[in-house]
Backbone as CSV, one residue per row, in Angstrom:
resi,resn,N_x,N_y,N_z,CA_x,CA_y,CA_z,C_x,C_y,C_z
1,UNK,-31.562,-87.322,-100.425,-32.469,-87.357,-99.295,-32.182,-88.596,-98.456
2,UNK,-32.240,-88.445,-97.146,-31.920,-89.531,-96.228,-33.119,-90.442,-96.031
3,UNK,-32.858,-91.757,-96.032,-33.918,-92.736,-95.797,-34.181,-92.820,-94.293
4,UNK,-35.380,-92.464,-93.871,-35.722,-92.486,-92.443,-36.663,-93.640,-92.109
5,UNK,-36.867,-94.544,-93.023,-37.834,-95.621,-92.796,-37.417,-96.561,-91.668
6,UNK,-36.115,-96.686,-91.419,-35.681,-97.588,-90.350,-35.231,-96.830,-89.101
7,UNK,-35.327,-95.496,-89.132,-34.911,-94.718,-87.970,-36.011,-94.751,-86.907
8,UNK,-35.610,-94.624,-85.667,-36.557,-94.597,-84.558,-37.156,-93.223,-84.383
9,UNK,-38.103,-92.868,-85.215,-38.744,-91.562,-85.111,-39.847,-91.616,-84.059
10,UNK,-39.953,-90.555,-83.283,-40.996,-90.483,-82.273,-41.725,-89.154,-82.386
11,UNK,-42.989,-89.167,-82.043,-43.765,-87.934,-81.985,-43.555,-87.308,-80.621
12,UNK,-43.169,-86.044,-80.624,-42.924,-85.343,-79.375,-44.124,-84.483,-79.003
13,UNK,-44.392,-84.384,-77.695,-45.386,-83.413,-77.274,-44.829,-82.010,-77.517
14,UNK,-45.662,-81.038,-77.434,-45.226,-79.657,-77.644,-44.240,-79.274,-76.535
15,UNK,-43.206,-78.555,-76.920,-42.210,-78.083,-75.959,-42.612,-76.713,-75.447
16,UNK,-42.287,-76.342,-74.225,-41.560,-77.145,-73.261,-42.457,-78.233,-72.683
17,UNK,-41.837,-79.355,-72.312,-42.606,-80.472,-71.762,-42.341,-80.605,-70.271
18,UNK,-43.206,-81.338,-69.621,-43.070,-81.582,-68.186,-42.347,-82.901,-67.957
19,UNK,-41.966,-83.122,-66.707,-41.324,-84.387,-66.341,-42.259,-85.556,-66.627
20,UNK,-43.570,-85.367,-66.414,-44.539,-86.438,-66.685,-44.580,-86.770,-68.181
21,UNK,-44.580,-85.758,-69.033,-44.564,-86.000,-70.482,-43.253,-86.659,-70.905
22,UNK,-42.160,-86.219,-70.294,-40.852,-86.786,-70.604,-40.802,-88.269,-70.241
23,UNK,-41.426,-88.627,-69.132,-41.476,-90.024,-68.676,-42.100,-90.934,-69.731
24,UNK,-43.040,-90.403,-70.494,-43.773,-91.203,-71.481,-43.018,-91.400,-72.797
25,UNK,-41.932,-90.665,-73.005,-41.179,-90.821,-74.257,-40.504,-92.185,-74.307
26,UNK,-40.445,-92.799,-75.478,-39.711,-94.063,-75.596,-38.208,-93.817,-75.489
27,UNK,-37.477,-94.836,-75.089,-36.020,-94.755,-75.006,-35.452,-94.604,-76.413
28,UNK,-34.381,-93.842,-76.530,-33.706,-93.648,-77.812,-32.395,-94.415,-77.743
29,UNK,-32.296,-95.479,-78.532,-31.108,-96.335,-78.493,-29.872,-95.561,-78.927
30,UNK,-28.795,-95.702,-78.132,-27.526,-95.071,-78.470,-27.437,-93.604,-78.108
31,UNK,-28.471,-93.074,-77.450,-28.462,-91.666,-77.057,-28.910,-91.536,-75.612
32,UNK,-28.498,-90.461,-75.023,-28.913,-90.123,-73.670,-29.729,-88.846,-73.792
33,UNK,-30.961,-88.888,-73.340,-31.863,-87.745,-73.475,-32.242,-87.263,-72.078
34,UNK,-32.011,-85.967,-71.839,-32.357,-85.351,-70.565,-33.336,-84.226,-70.825
35,UNK,-34.048,-83.826,-69.782,-34.990,-82.708,-69.872,-34.413,-81.552,-69.078
36,UNK,-34.181,-80.424,-69.746,-33.627,-79.221,-69.112,-34.540,-78.046,-69.461
37,UNK,-35.161,-77.488,-68.465,-36.036,-76.345,-68.701,-37.187,-76.676,-69.639
38,UNK,-37.606,-77.935,-69.637,-38.699,-78.358,-70.495,-38.289,-78.718,-71.908
39,UNK,-37.008,-78.572,-72.227,-36.501,-78.887,-73.562,-35.655,-80.153,-73.517
40,UNK,-35.672,-80.885,-74.602,-34.898,-82.118,-74.696,-33.442,-81.799,-75.027
41,UNK,-32.545,-82.432,-74.302,-31.120,-82.316,-74.581,-30.657,-83.722,-74.930
42,UNK,-30.177,-83.886,-76.153,-29.756,-85.203,-76.638,-28.235,-85.218,-76.706
43,UNK,-27.654,-86.255,-76.122,-26.199,-86.406,-76.164,-25.880,-87.863,-76.424
44,UNK,-24.676,-88.104,-76.863,-24.251,-89.487,-77.086,-24.154,-90.193,-75.742
45,UNK,-24.539,-91.442,-75.722,-24.360,-92.244,-74.515,-22.857,-92.425,-74.276
46,UNK,-22.472,-92.519,-73.007,-21.057,-92.714,-72.687,-20.574,-93.988,-73.363
47,UNK,-19.456,-93.878,-74.073,-18.991,-95.027,-74.836,-17.587,-95.456,-74.467
48,UNK,-16.955,-94.760,-73.527,-15.599,-95.128,-73.140,-15.636,-96.296,-72.156
49,UNK,-14.732,-97.244,-72.335,-14.635,-98.387,-71.426,-14.442,-97.889,-69.999
50,UNK,-13.521,-96.929,-69.815,-13.219,-96.425,-68.478,-14.484,-95.897,-67.801
51,UNK,-15.261,-95.109,-68.498,-16.488,-94.526,-67.951,-17.468,-95.620,-67.527
52,UNK,-17.697,-96.577,-68.407,-18.635,-97.670,-68.104,-18.130,-98.516,-66.944
53,UNK,-16.830,-98.776,-66.911,-16.249,-99.580,-65.840,-16.386,-98.880,-64.488
54,UNK,-16.094,-97.597,-64.444,-16.209,-96.833,-63.197,-17.665,-96.809,-62.729
55,UNK,-18.604,-96.591,-63.633,-20.024,-96.595,-63.255,-20.403,-97.937,-62.638
56,UNK,-19.961,-99.017,-63.246,-20.247,-100.353,-62.717,-19.637,-100.526,-61.323
57,UNK,-18.400,-100.097,-61.151,-17.729,-100.223,-59.856,-18.453,-99.423,-58.774
58,UNK,-18.906,-98.225,-59.108,-19.581,-97.385,-58.120,-20.938,-97.985,-57.738
59,UNK,-21.695,-98.465,-58.711,-22.971,-99.122,-58.397,-22.713,-100.331,-57.505
60,UNK,-21.713,-101.133,-57.846,-21.373,-102.310,-57.033,-20.975,-101.919,-55.620
61,UNK,-20.204,-100.851,-55.486,-19.780,-100.358,-54.171,-20.998,-100.088,-53.283
62,UNK,-21.961,-99.369,-53.818,-23.146,-99.046,-53.025,-24.017,-100.274,-52.764
63,UNK,-24.195,-101.098,-53.771,-25.034,-102.288,-53.585,-24.425,-103.250,-52.560
64,UNK,-23.113,-103.421,-52.600,-22.458,-104.290,-51.624,-22.643,-103.768,-50.201
65,UNK,-22.864,-102.474,-50.065,-23.123,-101.871,-48.768,-24.593,-101.856,-48.392
66,UNK,-25.440,-102.461,-49.226,-26.859,-102.552,-48.915,-27.716,-101.424,-49.443
67,UNK,-27.140,-100.551,-50.258,-27.903,-99.425,-50.821,-28.611,-99.835,-52.109
68,UNK,-29.668,-99.129,-52.395,-30.363,-99.281,-53.663,-29.736,-98.270,-54.625
69,UNK,-29.009,-98.761,-55.620,-28.297,-97.888,-56.555,-28.391,-98.465,-57.957
70,UNK,-28.359,-97.571,-58.941,-28.353,-98.001,-60.331,-27.754,-96.883,-61.172
71,UNK,-27.572,-97.152,-62.445,-26.969,-96.159,-63.330,-27.994,-95.611,-64.310
72,UNK,-27.756,-94.353,-64.716,-28.496,-93.674,-65.769,-30.013,-93.718,-65.610
73,UNK,-30.483,-93.266,-64.463,-31.909,-93.075,-64.236,-32.167,-91.583,-64.087
74,UNK,-33.314,-91.132,-64.543,-33.644,-89.723,-64.453,-33.986,-89.316,-63.028
75,UNK,-33.596,-88.095,-62.677,-33.925,-87.519,-61.372,-34.693,-86.230,-61.625
76,UNK,-35.929,-86.172,-61.128,-36.766,-84.993,-61.329,-36.340,-83.941,-60.313
77,UNK,-35.583,-82.942,-60.770,-35.083,-81.899,-59.883,-35.971,-80.652,-59.913
78,UNK,-36.843,-80.563,-60.901,-37.810,-79.471,-61.031,-38.887,-79.966,-62.000
79,UNK,-40.044,-79.299,-62.052,-41.122,-79.798,-62.915,-40.727,-79.978,-64.384
80,UNK,-39.734,-79.227,-64.859,-39.310,-79.344,-66.249,-37.823,-79.679,-66.396
81,UNK,-37.232,-80.251,-65.329,-35.815,-80.622,-65.361,-35.629,-82.053,-64.883
82,UNK,-35.107,-82.911,-65.782,-34.841,-84.307,-65.447,-33.460,-84.684,-65.988
83,UNK,-32.396,-84.328,-65.242,-31.073,-84.797,-65.661,-30.925,-86.289,-65.369
84,UNK,-29.952,-86.899,-66.008,-29.700,-88.327,-65.826,-28.264,-88.495,-65.330
85,UNK,-28.093,-88.638,-64.010,-26.744,-88.862,-63.478,-26.206,-90.220,-63.924
86,UNK,-24.901,-90.368,-63.858,-24.294,-91.658,-64.205,-24.678,-92.733,-63.205
87,UNK,-24.777,-92.363,-61.915,-25.203,-93.290,-60.866,-26.145,-92.545,-59.935
88,UNK,-27.201,-93.236,-59.509,-28.160,-92.683,-58.555,-28.247,-93.642,-57.370
89,UNK,-28.168,-93.084,-56.163,-28.308,-93.865,-54.940,-29.566,-93.357,-54.233
90,UNK,-30.423,-94.291,-53.839,-31.721,-93.927,-53.277,-31.723,-93.990,-51.755
91,UNK,-32.601,-93.195,-51.165,-32.746,-93.173,-49.704,-33.321,-94.495,-49.192
92,UNK,-34.224,-95.074,-49.949,-34.901,-96.325,-49.574,-34.781,-97.313,-50.729
93,UNK,-35.067,-98.556,-50.467,-35.059,-99.598,-51.493,-36.093,-99.243,-52.567
94,UNK,-35.701,-99.310,-53.830,-36.618,-99.045,-54.942,-37.470,-100.289,-55.163
95,UNK,-38.786,-100.099,-55.140,-39.685,-101.234,-55.341,-40.365,-101.179,-56.703
96,UNK,-40.518,-99.981,-57.263,-41.138,-99.839,-58.578,-40.033,-99.832,-59.628
97,UNK,-39.637,-101.017,-60.065,-38.500,-101.158,-60.977,-38.843,-100.883,-62.437
98,UNK,-40.062,-100.501,-62.732,-40.445,-100.162,-64.109,-40.275,-98.670,-64.381
99,UNK,-39.928,-97.896,-63.372,-39.763,-96.448,-63.535,-38.403,-96.123,-64.126
100,UNK,-38.350,-95.009,-64.854,-37.077,-94.557,-65.412,-36.646,-93.214,-64.831
101,UNK,-37.511,-92.599,-64.033,-37.153,-91.340,-63.382,-37.810,-91.282,-62.012
102,UNK,-37.135,-90.568,-61.102,-37.546,-90.541,-59.702,-37.452,-89.119,-59.167
103,UNK,-38.330,-88.749,-58.229,-38.243,-87.409,-57.646,-36.972,-87.253,-56.812
104,UNK,-36.440,-86.052,-56.775,-35.192,-85.781,-56.058,-35.282,-86.159,-54.587
105,UNK,-36.452,-86.020,-53.974,-36.561,-86.334,-52.545,-36.389,-87.826,-52.260
106,UNK,-36.402,-88.684,-53.284,-36.128,-90.116,-53.110,-34.628,-90.433,-53.209
107,UNK,-33.824,-89.442,-53.578,-32.417,-89.658,-53.907,-31.508,-89.185,-52.770
108,UNK,-30.548,-90.037,-52.399,-29.566,-89.693,-51.366,-28.281,-89.146,-51.972
109,UNK,-27.938,-89.614,-53.168,-26.670,-89.226,-53.783,-26.759,-89.379,-55.293
110,UNK,-26.135,-88.447,-55.992,-25.971,-88.562,-57.439,-24.481,-88.551,-57.743
111,UNK,-24.093,-89.301,-58.766,-22.690,-89.429,-59.145,-22.562,-89.079,-60.619
112,UNK,-21.640,-88.174,-60.924,-21.313,-87.846,-62.309,-19.885,-88.272,-62.575
113,UNK,-19.691,-89.008,-63.663,-18.370,-89.467,-64.087,-18.002,-88.632,-65.305
114,UNK,-16.969,-87.834,-65.168,-16.633,-86.831,-66.175,-15.971,-87.471,-67.390
115,UNK,-16.519,-87.156,-68.556,-15.946,-87.529,-69.848,-15.476,-86.243,-70.517
116,UNK,-14.613,-86.324,-71.518,-14.128,-85.097,-72.167,-15.247,-84.180,-72.661
117,UNK,-16.337,-84.748,-73.148,-17.423,-83.916,-73.679,-18.406,-83.441,-72.612
118,UNK,-18.230,-83.892,-71.358,-19.212,-83.536,-70.331,-18.640,-82.695,-69.192
119,UNK,-17.452,-82.147,-69.358,-16.780,-81.453,-68.256,-17.637,-80.326,-67.689
120,UNK,-18.049,-79.396,-68.509,-18.820,-78.247,-68.011,-20.180,-78.683,-67.471
121,UNK,-20.835,-79.567,-68.164,-22.153,-80.051,-67.736,-22.063,-80.749,-66.373
122,UNK,-21.050,-81.620,-66.199,-20.934,-82.411,-64.974,-20.345,-81.633,-63.798
123,UNK,-19.557,-80.603,-64.069,-18.909,-79.875,-62.977,-19.624,-78.583,-62.596
124,UNK,-20.491,-78.059,-63.455,-21.160,-76.788,-63.162,-22.677,-76.892,-63.201
125,UNK,-23.214,-77.240,-64.362,-24.664,-77.190,-64.547,-25.395,-78.191,-63.658
126,UNK,-24.992,-79.443,-63.723,-25.709,-80.476,-62.978,-25.595,-80.316,-61.466
127,UNK,-24.395,-80.070,-60.915,-24.339,-79.904,-59.460,-25.242,-78.774,-58.955
128,UNK,-25.339,-77.699,-59.699,-26.206,-76.587,-59.278,-27.665,-77.035,-59.226
129,UNK,-28.091,-77.829,-60.190,-29.476,-78.315,-60.195,-29.709,-79.328,-59.067
130,UNK,-28.733,-80.208,-58.834,-28.874,-81.193,-57.756,-28.931,-80.505,-56.394
131,UNK,-28.099,-79.495,-56.200,-28.102,-78.762,-54.928,-29.422,-78.031,-54.732
132,UNK,-29.932,-77.402,-55.783,-31.214,-76.702,-55.685,-32.345,-77.667,-55.338
133,UNK,-32.207,-78.922,-55.754,-33.221,-79.940,-55.459,-32.978,-80.600,-54.091
134,UNK,-31.943,-80.148,-53.383,-31.636,-80.599,-52.014,-31.224,-82.075,-51.938
135,UNK,-30.504,-82.560,-52.937,-29.963,-83.920,-52.891,-28.749,-83.880,-51.967
136,UNK,-28.736,-84.688,-50.899,-27.725,-84.562,-49.845,-26.270,-84.707,-50.282
137,UNK,-26.001,-85.572,-51.260,-24.616,-85.779,-51.649,-24.465,-85.811,-53.156
138,UNK,-23.328,-85.304,-53.620,-22.962,-85.288,-55.029,-21.521,-85.771,-55.117
139,UNK,-21.286,-86.776,-55.961,-19.935,-87.283,-56.185,-19.505,-86.922,-57.599
140,UNK,-18.299,-86.409,-57.720,-17.719,-86.086,-59.012,-16.496,-86.983,-59.195
141,UNK,-16.497,-87.752,-60.269,-15.424,-88.724,-60.505,-14.708,-88.374,-61.807
142,UNK,-13.386,-88.308,-61.705,-12.558,-88.001,-62.875,-11.473,-89.065,-63.014
143,UNK,-10.929,-89.149,-64.208,-9.843,-90.094,-64.462,-8.584,-89.604,-63.754
144,UNK,-7.896,-90.501,-63.096,-6.651,-90.162,-62.412,-5.602,-89.852,-63.475
145,UNK,-4.979,-88.670,-63.430,-4.015,-88.312,-64.484,-2.755,-89.175,-64.475
146,UNK,-2.456,-89.802,-63.329,-1.251,-90.628,-63.232,-1.501,-92.105,-63.496
147,UNK,-2.760,-92.513,-63.450,-3.104,-93.932,-63.622,-4.441,-94.019,-64.351
148,UNK,-4.419,-94.232,-65.665,-5.663,-94.230,-66.441,-6.651,-95.336,-66.071
149,UNK,-6.229,-96.297,-65.267,-7.175,-97.329,-64.834,-7.821,-96.960,-63.498
150,UNK,-7.385,-95.861,-62.903,-7.882,-95.417,-61.600,-8.825,-94.220,-61.783
151,UNK,-9.574,-93.926,-60.736,-10.497,-92.789,-60.761,-10.360,-92.013,-59.459
152,UNK,-10.420,-90.689,-59.575,-10.414,-89.811,-58.410,-11.854,-89.447,-58.074
153,UNK,-12.217,-89.598,-56.808,-13.588,-89.369,-56.350,-13.604,-88.180,-55.406
154,UNK,-14.406,-87.186,-55.725,-14.633,-86.051,-54.829,-16.050,-86.179,-54.296
155,UNK,-16.184,-86.180,-52.974,-17.487,-86.325,-52.336,-17.899,-84.963,-51.789
156,UNK,-19.016,-84.471,-52.278,-19.548,-83.178,-51.850,-20.811,-83.406,-51.033
157,UNK,-20.956,-82.636,-49.981,-22.160,-82.706,-49.149,-22.894,-81.380,-49.230
158,UNK,-24.204,-81.458,-49.167,-25.045,-80.266,-49.226,-24.915,-79.485,-47.925
159,UNK,-24.679,-78.195,-48.026,-24.579,-77.341,-46.848,-25.969,-76.815,-46.487
160,UNK,-26.135,-76.290,-45.270,-27.422,-75.682,-44.909,-27.816,-74.541,-45.845
161,UNK,-26.818,-73.900,-46.464,-27.092,-72.814,-47.403,-27.517,-73.281,-48.781
162,UNK,-27.526,-74.603,-49.018,-28.014,-75.134,-50.286,-26.984,-75.228,-51.387
163,UNK,-25.696,-75.272,-51.027,-24.643,-75.480,-52.015,-23.846,-76.717,-51.602
164,UNK,-23.058,-77.232,-52.517,-22.219,-78.384,-52.192,-20.848,-77.915,-51.715
165,UNK,-20.350,-78.620,-50.709,-19.028,-78.349,-50.166,-18.233,-79.650,-50.203
166,UNK,-16.980,-79.553,-50.654,-16.136,-80.741,-50.730,-15.920,-81.296,-49.331
167,UNK,-16.252,-82.569,-49.168,-16.145,-83.236,-47.877,-14.917,-84.133,-47.802
168,UNK,-14.649,-84.827,-48.905,-13.575,-85.829,-48.876,-13.154,-86.170,-50.296
169,UNK,-11.903,-86.551,-50.456,-11.384,-87.045,-51.737,-10.849,-88.453,-51.510
170,UNK,-11.089,-89.305,-52.482,-10.625,-90.688,-52.434,-10.135,-91.090,-53.819
171,UNK,-9.295,-92.128,-53.864,-9.113,-92.882,-55.099,-10.166,-93.972,-55.040
172,UNK,-10.749,-94.308,-56.162,-11.841,-95.274,-56.174,-11.410,-96.617,-55.584
173,UNK,-10.196,-97.060,-55.878,-9.716,-98.334,-55.338,-9.685,-98.306,-53.810
174,UNK,-9.240,-97.192,-53.224,-9.199,-97.061,-51.762,-10.608,-97.025,-51.175
175,UNK,-11.512,-96.358,-51.848,-12.905,-96.281,-51.409,-13.529,-97.679,-51.404
176,UNK,-13.280,-98.433,-52.469,-13.796,-99.802,-52.545,-13.226,-100.660,-51.416
177,UNK,-11.943,-100.487,-51.117,-11.310,-101.269,-50.052,-11.890,-100.910,-48.683
178,UNK,-12.210,-99.628,-48.475,-12.790,-99.192,-47.201,-14.208,-99.732,-47.040
179,UNK,-14.909,-99.874,-48.154,-16.272,-100.394,-48.119,-17.272,-99.384,-47.606
180,UNK,-18.513,-99.723,-47.757,-19.622,-98.871,-47.347,-20.372,-99.588,-46.247
181,UNK,-20.606,-98.932,-45.146,-21.330,-99.520,-44.034,-22.676,-98.818,-43.909
182,UNK,-23.724,-99.443,-44.422,-25.044,-98.808,-44.452,-25.620,-98.595,-43.056
183,UNK,-25.101,-99.281,-42.048,-25.617,-99.091,-40.685,-25.291,-97.703,-40.152
184,UNK,-24.287,-97.042,-40.730,-23.891,-95.725,-40.248,-24.756,-94.606,-40.802
185,UNK,-25.554,-94.896,-41.783,-26.345,-93.849,-42.408,-25.566,-93.225,-43.545
186,UNK,-26.265,-92.725,-44.520,-25.608,-92.272,-45.739,-24.611,-91.153,-45.499
187,UNK,-24.983,-90.152,-44.713,-24.127,-88.978,-44.561,-22.909,-89.203,-43.681
188,UNK,-22.883,-90.238,-42.864,-21.783,-90.387,-41.919,-20.893,-91.599,-42.182
189,UNK,-21.164,-92.358,-43.191,-20.525,-93.657,-43.350,-19.023,-93.608,-43.593
190,UNK,-18.514,-92.567,-44.208,-17.100,-92.576,-44.575,-16.249,-91.670,-43.695
191,UNK,-16.802,-91.109,-42.679,-16.024,-90.245,-41.797,-15.851,-88.857,-42.368
192,UNK,-15.217,-88.015,-41.592,-15.039,-86.611,-41.999,-13.788,-86.425,-42.812
């Protein structure tokens, strides 16, 4: 029998749960917990150096441009759906820094950094939920196959029909060099 005396056990509300109930759950160290359809989805936290480094670079890119951005915060895309993107960029400056999840209408962009175990989730499931929640931009970042220290960035914009359409592709290093100009507004800053 396994000794659970030192494990972080928590009492869960009855499933399916709401975003409000999910907000009240304590953080689980070493795990990433999302709410999908009112059910908890537990996955390992990203542990690759490359993934963590890219997330840091992307947050820095947006912050240097004057945006309010952070990593691994929940986005309420439906009453029982709270995915946690790798990076979240907000429409306005975040003032309530004690929150761990935010409504989709506060979000300008979500960024998913693809890991081997998250390919289907990051390329299919999550973008569909973000688009349905009308988040204006979705970035998908993958490791450059020719340079493992580089990242390929695909920038998708929400169409009037409610789906994402590829707008632009960048290498992360080139994107960082171009910089972000917040005076242009989120949707127009990088050109067509």
